[in-house]
FIDO-256367 format. One line per field, with one value per residue (C-alpha): x, y, z; residue in three letters. Coordinates in pm, 1 decimal, padded with zeros to 6 digits. Each point is the difference from the previous one (the first is absolute). Layout:
east (X_...)
north (Y_...)
up (Z_...)
aa (ala_...)
% end
This chain:
east (06329.9_00401.8_-00014.2_-00295.7_00043.1_-00155.3_00233.6_00267.3_00253.0_00196.6_00345.2_00202.6_00128.0_-00118.2_-00386.1_00004.2_00235.5_-00166.1_-00345.0_00098.6_00111.2_-00307.8_-00256.4_00217.7_-00151.4_-00346.1_00046.9_-00121.5_00167.5_00265.1_00217.6_00297.7_00108.1_00363.6_00115.0_00363.8_00196.9_00179.9_00298.6_00373.9_00134.9_00360.4_00257.8_-00029.7_-00337.7_00243.3_00173.6_-00092.0_00129.8_-00199.8_-00329.9_00045.8_00225.4_-00071.7_-00358.5_-00022.2_-00273.4_-00214.3_-00230.8_00105.7_-00292.5_-00040.0_-00255.2_-00018.5_-00007.0_-00022.5_00065.7_00336.7_00069.5_00076.8_00077.9_-00197.0_00179.0_-00338.8_-00207.0_00211.0_-00151.9_00122.0_-00197.2_-00037.7_00008.5_00146.0_00029.6_00279.2_00175.7_-00134.2_00150.5_-00216.0_-00075.9_-00409.3_-00168.8_-00332.6_-00181.6_-00099.8_-00340.5_-00020.0_00132.1_-00321.3_-00196.4_00011.8_00332.2_00082.8_00366.1_00211.8_-00144.9_-00348.2_-00209.1_00072.6_-00345.4_-00181.6_-00016.9_-00311.0_00100.7_00177.9_00315.8_-00249.0_-00109.1_00347.4_00167.0_-00096.8_00161.1_00303.3_00046.6_-00001.3_00198.0_00279.4_-00024.2_00031.7_00270.9_00207.3_-00006.7_00272.2_-00096.7_-00002.9_-00340.5_-00040.7_00329.7_-00119.4_-00179.6_-00229.9_-00100.4_-00362.1_-00172.8_00043.2_-00199.6_00305.1_00372.3_00249.2_00028.4_00400.0_00233.9_00167.0_00330.1_00305.7_00168.7_00394.6_00213.4_00011.4_-00358.2_-00077.1_00236.3_-00247.7_-00258.7_00107.8_00116.7_-00368.3_-00122.2_00234.6_-00131.5_-00371.2_-00086.8_-00179.3_00201.1_-00165.4_00072.5_-00119.8_-00265.3_00177.8_-00142.6_00267.2_-00016.1_00330.2_-00016.8_-00323.6_-00214.5_00277.4_-00083.4_00210.7_00228.1_-00003.7_00287.9_00043.5_00300.9_-00029.5_00373.8_-00075.1_-00099.6_00208.5_-00317.7_-00346.0_-00269.6_-00087.3_00167.6_-00088.7_00070.6_00134.8_-00020.4_-00355.5_00039.4_-00258.7_-00356.6_-00096.7_-00360.4_00197.2_00111.3_-00290.6_-00254.7_00013.6_00212.8_-00236.6_-00278.0_00161.2_-00002.0_-00377.9_-00080.0_-00298.1_00279.6_00160.4_00280.7_00076.6_00309.0_00081.3_-00388.1_-00052.6_-00383.0_-00084.9_-00342.0_-00314.2_-00319.8_-00353.1_-00343.9_-00262.1_-00121.8_00356.0_-00050.2_00199.0_00364.8_-00019.1_00341.1_00341.2_00207.9_00343.9_00252.0_00364.6_00302.1_-00017.6_-00331.4_-00225.2_-00337.2_-00135.1_-00342.3_-00118.4_-00337.7_-00084.5_-00270.9_00195.8_00303.8_00269.7_00178.8_00356.6_00213.1_00115.1_-00148.0_00160.2_-00077.2_-00342.7_-00092.9_00149.9_-00154.4_-00335.4_00038.0_00087.2_-00287.0_-00275.2_-00342.3_-00347.4_-00093.1_00351.6_00121.8_00281.2_00117.0_-00139.1_-00192.2_00108.8_-00307.5_00132.4_00305.5_00216.3_00152.7_00378.2_-00043.9_00066.6_00371.0_00197.3_00363.9_00103.8_00258.6_00343.6_00354.3_00288.7_00269.2_00345.7_00146.9_00370.2_00079.9_00310.0_00083.4_-00037.3_-00344.4_00101.4_-00363.2_-00059.1_-00368.3_-00112.6_-00367.2_-00143.7_-00087.3_-00288.2_-00097.5_-00351.1_-00007.5_-00076.7_-00254.7_-00279.5_00240.7_00133.3_-00020.7_00189.0_-00179.0_-00382.6_-00009.6_00047.3_00366.4_00038.9_00213.5_00398.7_00132.5_00326.3_00109.4_00236.4_00334.9_00162.7_00323.9_00322.2_-00166.9_-00282.2_00151.1_00169.8_-00295.2_-00175.2_00301.8_00257.9_00158.9_00082.6_-00104.6_00225.4_00330.2_-00132.7_00029.8_-00314.7_00127.9_00019.9_-00329.9_-00196.5_00186.0_-00133.1_-00311.3_-00377.6_-00212.0_-00359.7_-00344.7_-00220.6_-00373.3_-00283.0_-00365.2_-00073.4_-00350.4_-00253.4_-00057.0_-00213.8_00256.1_00267.2_-00024.5_00035.4_-00164.9_00027.3_00075.6_-00161.7_00284.2_-00027.5_00290.0_00024.4_-00005.8_00060.0_-00119.5_00139.0_00098.1_00149.0_-00226.5_00014.7_00371.9_00037.9_-00042.9_00274.8_00225.2_-00084.2_00078.6_00338.9_00080.5_-00087.2_00253.8_00259.6_-00040.6_00088.9_00295.2_00277.8_-00206.5_00035.5_00352.8_-00017.5_00163.7_-00216.1_-00224.5_-00107.7_00041.0_-00331.0_-00038.3_-00142.8_00015.7_-00024.2_-00367.3_-00044.6_-00250.4_00034.6_-00049.7_-00204.0_-00244.5_-00009.4_-00066.9_00134.0_-00335.1_-00294.6_-00359.0_-00340.3_-00045.5_-00353.8_-00063.6_-00289.6_-00337.3_-00336.9_-00134.0_00032.6_00018.2_00351.4_00171.3_00062.8_-00015.5_-00225.6_00137.9_00055.0_00186.2_-00286.8_-00038.7_-00339.0_-00033.7_00069.6_-00159.1_00273.8_00356.3_00211.2_00297.0_00252.1_00306.4_00107.6_-00268.7_-00252.2_00200.5_-00205.8_00287.7_00367.5_00093.0_00370.2_00072.7_00090.9_-00340.7_00075.6_-00146.0_-00321.4_-00015.9_00026.3_-00243.5_-00283.1_00088.9_-00073.8_-00308.7_-00130.2_00077.9_-00201.2_-00297.6_00029.4_00007.4_-00324.6_-00202.1_00109.1_00129.3)
north (11504.8_-00080.7_00052.2_-00199.9_-00369.5_-00283.8_-00027.5_00222.7_-00107.2_00233.2_-00130.6_-00301.9_-00140.1_-00318.8_00092.6_00183.7_-00250.6_-00308.6_00137.3_00077.9_-00329.0_-00126.4_00215.3_00048.5_-00377.3_00164.1_00185.8_00333.4_00296.0_00067.7_00315.9_-00019.2_00302.3_00014.4_00309.5_-00058.0_-00214.0_-00306.7_-00030.7_00011.6_-00364.8_00099.5_-00125.0_00319.3_-00179.2_-00223.2_00335.2_00072.8_00364.7_00036.6_-00139.1_00157.9_00282.9_00142.5_-00144.3_-00021.4_-00232.7_00187.8_00285.6_00349.0_00129.4_00125.7_-00122.5_00123.1_-00188.6_00158.1_00353.2_-00128.7_-00069.5_-00310.7_-00221.6_-00301.2_-00266.8_-00187.6_00000.8_-00074.4_00116.8_-00207.3_-00275.6_-00282.9_00263.3_-00107.0_-00404.2_00155.2_00030.3_-00256.3_-00306.2_-00251.8_-00162.0_-00098.9_-00149.9_-00052.5_00152.9_-00255.3_-00099.5_00160.4_00336.6_00060.3_-00047.6_00219.2_-00011.6_00102.9_00206.9_00146.6_00340.8_-00068.7_-00198.9_-00079.7_00006.4_-00262.8_00010.4_-00020.8_-00284.4_-00338.5_-00146.7_-00292.4_00297.5_00075.5_-00364.7_-00068.9_00308.3_-00030.9_-00335.6_00184.2_00295.0_-00272.0_-00125.4_00326.3_00135.5_-00295.1_-00068.2_-00265.5_-00154.9_-00294.1_-00146.0_-00050.2_00160.9_00304.3_-00107.2_00315.1_-00068.2_-00005.7_-00308.2_-00009.4_-00140.5_-00050.1_-00046.9_00265.1_00056.3_-00059.7_-00123.6_00192.6_00177.0_-00191.6_00133.2_00072.8_-00150.0_00270.1_00010.6_-00358.4_00016.8_00251.0_-00166.6_-00304.2_00195.4_00118.8_-00345.0_-00123.1_00255.4_-00139.8_00267.3_-00018.1_00169.6_-00016.8_00134.0_00309.7_-00006.6_00204.7_00122.6_-00058.2_-00072.2_-00223.5_-00068.4_-00206.7_-00061.1_00151.9_00379.8_00261.5_00178.2_-00233.4_-00221.1_-00257.6_00134.4_00177.1_00091.1_00286.3_00229.2_00217.4_00147.6_-00116.6_00175.3_00368.8_-00011.4_-00030.8_-00325.5_00050.3_-00387.9_00009.5_-00342.4_00154.3_-00087.2_00367.0_00133.5_00188.7_-00356.5_-00206.6_00230.9_00277.4_-00163.2_-00322.9_00281.0_00193.8_-00302.4_00074.7_00253.7_00143.4_00114.6_00313.2_00124.8_00379.7_00085.8_00323.6_00053.0_00149.3_00001.0_00333.0_-00088.0_-00187.7_00177.9_-00130.4_00049.7_00249.6_-00316.4_-00010.3_-00385.2_-00094.4_00118.2_00124.3_00143.7_-00061.3_00306.3_-00024.4_00283.1_-00042.1_00134.2_00242.9_00158.2_-00198.5_-00090.3_-00304.6_-00151.7_-00364.5_-00141.8_-00381.6_-00175.4_-00179.4_00148.3_-00214.4_00224.6_-00160.9_00253.6_-00144.4_00050.0_00342.1_00126.4_-00157.3_00196.9_00360.8_-00017.8_-00086.3_00300.7_00256.5_-00115.1_00227.1_00058.2_00137.9_-00338.7_-00093.5_00271.7_-00124.6_-00209.6_-00274.0_-00272.0_00161.0_00082.2_-00194.3_00166.9_-00332.0_00068.7_00018.9_-00129.4_-00312.1_-00031.2_-00306.2_-00067.0_-00295.0_00051.5_-00065.8_-00044.8_-00117.2_-00135.5_-00155.4_-00272.3_-00059.7_-00361.5_-00151.1_-00179.6_00161.8_00023.4_-00101.8_-00025.5_00215.2_-00015.6_-00027.6_00089.7_-00365.2_-00031.1_00110.0_-00081.1_00063.1_-00191.2_00355.0_00104.2_-00052.6_00039.1_-00251.4_-00138.8_00331.0_00247.6_-00074.0_00247.8_-00042.6_00118.2_-00058.2_-00171.4_-00014.1_-00058.6_00078.1_00266.6_00001.1_00043.9_00351.1_00096.6_00196.3_00320.4_-00038.5_-00103.7_00341.8_00219.1_-00207.5_00003.9_00268.1_-00149.2_-00350.2_-00243.0_-00225.2_00125.0_-00119.3_00129.1_00083.8_-00263.6_-00266.1_00126.0_-00056.7_-00350.4_-00145.0_00166.1_-00182.1_00261.8_-00022.3_00157.5_00023.6_00071.4_00061.3_00103.1_00363.5_00066.8_00235.0_00349.6_00249.1_00277.3_-00166.4_00087.1_00232.3_00322.4_00335.3_00306.3_00355.6_00099.3_-00315.0_-00206.4_-00357.0_-00064.5_-00334.0_-00039.9_-00310.8_-00124.6_-00337.7_-00248.6_-00349.1_00037.5_-00260.4_-00302.5_00119.6_00041.6_-00343.8_-00171.0_00187.5_-00132.7_-00364.2_00047.2_00151.9_-00279.2_-00293.0_00183.9_-00225.3_-00305.4_00078.2_00085.9_00372.8_00260.9_00181.4_00269.6_00139.6_00312.5_00179.8_00154.4_00326.8_00089.1_-00311.8_-00102.9_00209.4_00284.1_00331.6_00237.6_-00259.6_-00063.8_-00385.0_00029.5_-00339.1_-00174.8_00246.0_-00120.6_00108.4_00344.6_-00091.5_-00294.9_-00252.5_-00079.1_-00061.9_00296.3_00304.2_00217.3_-00161.2_-00089.3_00126.6_-00310.9_-00280.2_-00367.8_00019.4_00313.5_00243.7_00326.1_00000.0_00339.1_-00082.5_-00225.1_-00046.0_-00015.4_-00252.8_00053.8_-00307.4_00087.5_-00022.5_00279.6_-00283.6_-00147.8_-00022.9_-00127.1_-00045.7_-00358.7_-00022.9_-00128.6_00184.0_00098.9_-00017.5_-00352.6_00087.5_00318.3_-00229.3_-00236.7_00235.9_00177.4_-00349.1_-00017.8_00350.2_-00086.1_-00330.5_00223.1_00249.2_-00245.9_-00195.1_00327.6_00289.2_-00062.5)
up (05965.1_-00017.4_00387.6_00069.5_00154.6_00140.4_00313.5_00119.6_00241.9_00213.9_00116.8_-00113.6_00336.3_00143.8_00022.5_-00355.7_-00195.8_00113.5_-00080.6_-00340.9_-00076.8_00164.0_-00225.9_-00305.4_-00139.3_00038.7_-00334.1_00146.9_-00086.7_00312.3_00059.0_00261.9_00124.5_00159.0_00177.0_-00102.9_-00245.0_-00057.0_00272.4_-00199.7_-00001.7_00099.6_00253.7_00210.3_00104.8_00239.4_00103.3_00395.4_-00046.8_-00276.8_00160.3_00359.6_-00024.0_-00354.4_-00010.4_-00364.3_-00005.3_00285.4_-00099.6_00055.5_00223.0_00337.1_00262.5_00334.6_00332.3_00359.4_-00188.7_-00151.9_-00381.9_-00129.8_-00301.9_00021.3_-00123.5_-00144.2_-00192.2_-00348.3_-00322.6_-00263.3_-00170.5_00241.3_00283.3_00347.7_-00135.3_-00201.4_00329.7_00220.0_00139.1_-00132.2_00300.3_-00063.6_00331.7_00049.0_00298.8_00249.7_00064.2_00356.0_-00151.6_-00179.1_00357.9_00285.1_00209.7_00317.1_-00016.3_00266.4_-00082.4_-00104.9_-00234.3_-00355.5_-00178.8_-00193.0_-00380.5_-00178.3_-00202.8_00151.8_-00101.5_-00167.7_-00238.0_-00126.0_-00000.3_-00357.1_-00100.2_00209.7_-00230.5_-00311.1_00112.5_00097.9_-00360.6_-00180.6_00230.0_-00011.4_00373.6_00152.6_00304.2_00212.9_00096.1_00393.2_00087.6_00179.4_00318.4_-00015.0_-00395.1_-00082.8_-00169.4_-00385.9_-00271.2_-00212.1_00061.4_-00078.3_-00364.4_00012.0_00222.4_00280.5_-00087.3_00130.4_00314.6_-00056.4_00263.0_00254.7_-00009.8_00000.4_00326.8_00120.2_-00078.2_00168.4_00331.8_00021.5_-00041.2_00252.2_00254.8_-00038.6_-00276.2_-00322.3_-00238.7_-00370.3_-00342.7_-00116.0_-00236.2_-00254.3_-00350.9_-00253.7_-00382.2_00027.3_-00377.6_00028.6_-00333.0_-00199.0_00081.7_-00178.6_00196.0_00320.5_00143.8_00244.1_00160.0_00321.4_00021.4_-00229.8_00261.8_00200.5_00175.4_00020.5_00250.7_-00111.3_-00314.5_-00356.8_-00162.8_-00378.8_-00038.6_00043.4_00245.5_00215.2_-00046.4_-00002.5_-00127.1_-00293.9_-00126.1_00123.3_-00063.5_-00243.6_-00232.4_-00066.0_00000.3_-00271.6_-00241.3_-00033.0_-00298.7_00244.0_00277.4_-00014.3_00231.9_00029.2_00217.7_00155.9_00061.5_00332.0_00109.8_00130.8_00121.4_-00075.5_-00106.3_00071.9_-00162.2_00136.5_00247.5_00152.1_-00030.5_-00340.4_-00089.0_-00362.6_-00096.0_00120.6_-00021.2_-00067.2_00022.1_-00149.2_00107.7_-00276.5_00129.4_-00272.2_00136.8_-00160.5_00077.3_-00043.4_00058.7_00110.2_00082.7_00299.6_00180.6_00209.1_00239.1_00094.7_00063.4_00317.6_00373.2_00016.5_-00393.1_-00014.5_00305.5_-00093.0_-00339.8_00201.0_00209.6_-00275.6_-00198.4_00178.9_-00134.6_00132.4_00071.4_00145.2_00177.4_00226.7_-00289.1_-00197.9_00164.1_00338.6_00175.8_00313.7_-00002.3_-00017.8_-00311.8_00063.9_00357.9_00200.7_-00175.3_00073.2_-00108.0_00212.6_00280.3_-00188.9_00117.2_-00204.4_00247.1_-00115.1_00191.5_-00047.4_-00052.5_00152.7_-00325.5_-00337.6_-00162.5_-00362.0_-00119.7_-00329.4_00074.0_00365.3_-00028.7_00030.7_00365.7_00236.6_00325.3_00132.5_00350.6_00167.1_-00215.0_00244.8_00312.7_00224.8_00383.5_00135.9_-00260.9_-00060.8_-00290.0_-00358.8_-00048.1_-00379.3_-00269.5_-00042.9_-00351.9_-00161.8_-00216.2_-00341.6_00085.0_00138.8_-00178.4_00102.7_-00166.1_00186.0_00328.2_-00035.1_-00028.4_00302.7_00210.4_-00036.0_00317.9_-00077.2_00276.9_00232.8_-00204.6_-00329.5_-00344.2_-00160.7_-00253.1_00320.3_00118.8_-00358.9_-00022.9_00328.1_00049.7_-00003.5_-00068.3_00158.3_-00085.2_00316.5_-00078.7_00275.3_-00021.4_-00026.2_00134.8_-00210.0_00183.1_-00143.6_00112.8_-00234.4_-00385.0_-00307.8_-00083.7_-00122.0_00201.2_-00103.4_-00193.4_-00207.8_00146.9_00060.3_00369.3_00130.9_00375.3_00182.9_00336.6_00042.7_00238.0_00096.2_00031.5_00285.2_-00245.0_-00222.1_00333.0_00095.6_-00347.0_-00012.1_00368.7_-00163.7_-00295.9_00248.3_00248.9_-00234.5_-00184.7_00188.7_-00103.9_-00367.5_00020.4_00003.9_00242.3_00266.5_-00097.9_-00340.5_-00210.8_-00054.6_-00351.5_-00037.8_-00404.8_-00157.3_-00028.6_00287.6_00101.5_-00081.8_00292.1_00195.5_-00306.5_-00095.1_-00389.6_-00131.3_00056.5_-00018.9_00070.0_00144.3_-00156.8_-00098.0_00179.6_-00110.3_00205.2_-00045.9_00210.6_-00206.7_00290.3_00135.0_-00316.9_-00366.5_-00207.5_-00009.7_00011.5_-00382.0_00030.8_-00161.0_00198.1_00221.8_-00182.0_-00371.0_-00279.9_-00239.1_00197.5_00169.7_00211.1_-00013.9_00165.4_00389.4_00067.2_00109.3_00263.8_00310.0_00214.8_-00104.0_00113.4_00048.4_-00352.8_-00314.7_-00160.7_-00355.1_-00080.6_00207.0_-00224.6_-00321.9_00139.6_00083.0_-00352.7_-00158.7_00193.0_-00081.0_-00358.1_00009.4_00173.7_-00275.0_-00312.9_00160.8_00100.3_-00189.3_-00349.3)
aa (met_asp_asn_gln_tyr_asp_ile_ile_ile_ile_gly_thr_gly_ala_gly_gly_gly_thr_met_ala_arg_ala_leu_ala_pro_thr_gly_lys_ser_ile_leu_ile_leu_glu_lys_gly_gly_phe_ile_pro_arg_glu_met_asp_asn_phe_asp_pro_his_val_asn_trp_val_glu_lys_arg_tyr_thr_pro_asp_val_thr_trp_tyr_his_glu_gly_glu_pro_phe_arg_pro_ser_his_pro_his_tyr_tyr_val_gly_gly_asn_thr_lys_phe_tyr_gly_ser_ala_leu_phe_arg_leu_arg_glu_lys_asp_phe_glu_glu_val_glu_his_his_asp_gly_ile_ser_pro_ala_trp_pro_ile_ser_tyr_thr_asp_leu_glu_pro_tyr_tyr_ala_ile_ser_glu_lys_trp_tyr_tyr_val_his_gly_glu_asp_gly_ala_asp_pro_thr_glu_pro_lys_arg_ser_ser_pro_tyr_pro_tyr_glu_pro_leu_gln_his_glu_pro_arg_ile_gln_arg_leu_asn_asp_asp_leu_ala_asn_lys_gly_leu_his_pro_phe_pro_ile_pro_met_gly_met_arg_met_gly_his_asp_gly_glu_asp_gly_ala_thr_ser_ser_leu_asp_leu_trp_pro_gln_phe_asp_gly_tyr_pro_asp_pro_tyr_glu_ile_lys_ala_asp_ser_his_ile_val_gly_ile_arg_pro_ala_leu_gln_his_asp_asn_val_thr_leu_lys_thr_asn_ser_pro_val_glu_arg_leu_glu_val_asp_ala_ser_gly_arg_lys_val_glu_thr_val_val_val_lys_thr_glu_ala_gly_glu_thr_ile_glu_tyr_lys_ala_asp_leu_val_ile_val_ala_ala_gly_ala_leu_gly_ser_ala_leu_leu_phe_leu_arg_ser_gln_his_pro_lys_his_pro_asn_gly_leu_ala_asn_ala_thr_gly_leu_val_gly_arg_asn_phe_met_gly_his_asn_asn_ala_thr_leu_ile_ala_ile_ser_lys_thr_pro_asn_asp_ala_thr_phe_glu_lys_thr_leu_ala_leu_ala_asp_tyr_tyr_trp_gly_asp_asp_glu_phe_lys_tyr_pro_met_gly_leu_ile_gln_met_leu_gly_asn_phe_asn_glu_ala_leu_met_lys_leu_glu_ser_pro_glu_pro_leu_asn_gly_met_thr_his_ala_glu_met_ala_ser_his_ser_leu_asp_phe_trp_leu_gln_ser_glu_asp_leu_pro_arg_ile_glu_asn_gly_ile_ser_tyr_asp_ser_ser_gly_gln_val_val_phe_asp_tyr_gln_ala_asn_asn_val_glu_pro_ala_thr_gln_leu_lys_lys_arg_leu_thr_asp_phe_leu_asp_cys_ile_gly_cys_his_pro_gly_thr_his_asn_val_asp_leu_tyr_leu_gly_ser_met_val_gly_val_pro_leu_gly_his_thr_met_gly_thr_met_lys_met_gly_thr_asp_ala_ser_gln_ser_val_leu_asp_pro_tyr_cys_lys_pro_his_glu_leu_asp_asn_val_phe_val_thr_asp_gly_ser_phe_phe_val_ser_ala_gly_ala_val_asn_pro_thr_leu_thr_ile_ile_ala_gln_thr_leu_arg_val_ala_glu_his_ile_lys_ser_gln_arg_leu)
% end
């Protein structure tokens, strides 16, 4: 009886952490299961060598891609999941992103829900996750029912000059919508200073300024006596009853080899788009011989990860900004006169320091030292849409090894977006040409794992989708999946806010219809 709960939530990332906070006030007994523990808060959090060479915070697992083993850079197994490492950029998908869109390499399919369905939950998400932004500055921004809850982060002088140079070229740069606690409302541990950060994107945050799902979701949920968190509790499988329609047991197998069984009336799976798909695939049952809820064979398929590129431009004058991730550009999101297809989003990254430059560029550029490169760099993140392809996805082979099948698609828009950036380097006071970055936030052996989406897509047709529009698997009655799995298309903005918003929408549905 001690292992019986009303609700079990698997995972503490954007979906799991948000769901925990949303359901905690119901008074129902809630168990949260996290595969890992708490990430240590230490100055090594900021060390590029520790993060990218030692890979101290990356799970020591082996997956296979095209027959070759590799160690994936994501997911991260800590309380807060990947949000402990994310860049805190919290964009809404555009209205048109929910519709069928023609791309260079094919069609981005329509969602079973619209932007209007999610808009109220986007607004709540922005309040919960402390999003700072400027209404109307982004020309592609969708309609809003309320303004951003917090003022945008201010550009430092070199980034303000970049902003002005782009505006003088006729473009429309705007402040990145950033989820930053910044000392609001006197939260314990938060600070209003951004000059503490030697590194940002892809790094843990010991100062707890990032609005991640541990701080925003799990911590408030645990203030309720009815909520229990168990760390270092990897879920091995889900077991269904004789009908095959209800998950009745969640099986945890610890690193020590101990097996623990938990039971619940309702199960929320939020282990990430990769982790959730793998969990369903290894939970076979006579009623689900190909894996749980996988009669269509679509569990683990249709993976999307964005066509990403990190580019360093060398400014002709020093960039003394301590935090440059405050500016984005979406003028080419839907294409331009020369290229009619969507291209995507350009946004700034956290600063590159000398140590990271040495990792990325063993041979300095233009006769500059690594320190000079770092002090003059403007660091850009380019993001284009990756289309869903049934051939792309994650699975197990006959020996139980995790196999990632992925071939890049729709890459021409990314090429065009890079060209737009390099064409105006001189106009923004930079030397010609950019430096391509492979390690930092890059793809591992050609697999883009930074933004994982689409492995259990939503739909109204049970023969063409895994989840319904409220993220319940068509083949199950008491399970909901609230992570990047449900995405039907990727758009070209960071997916986290959409995961949070849909989770809040599902939580409201659960409270009104299931509790």
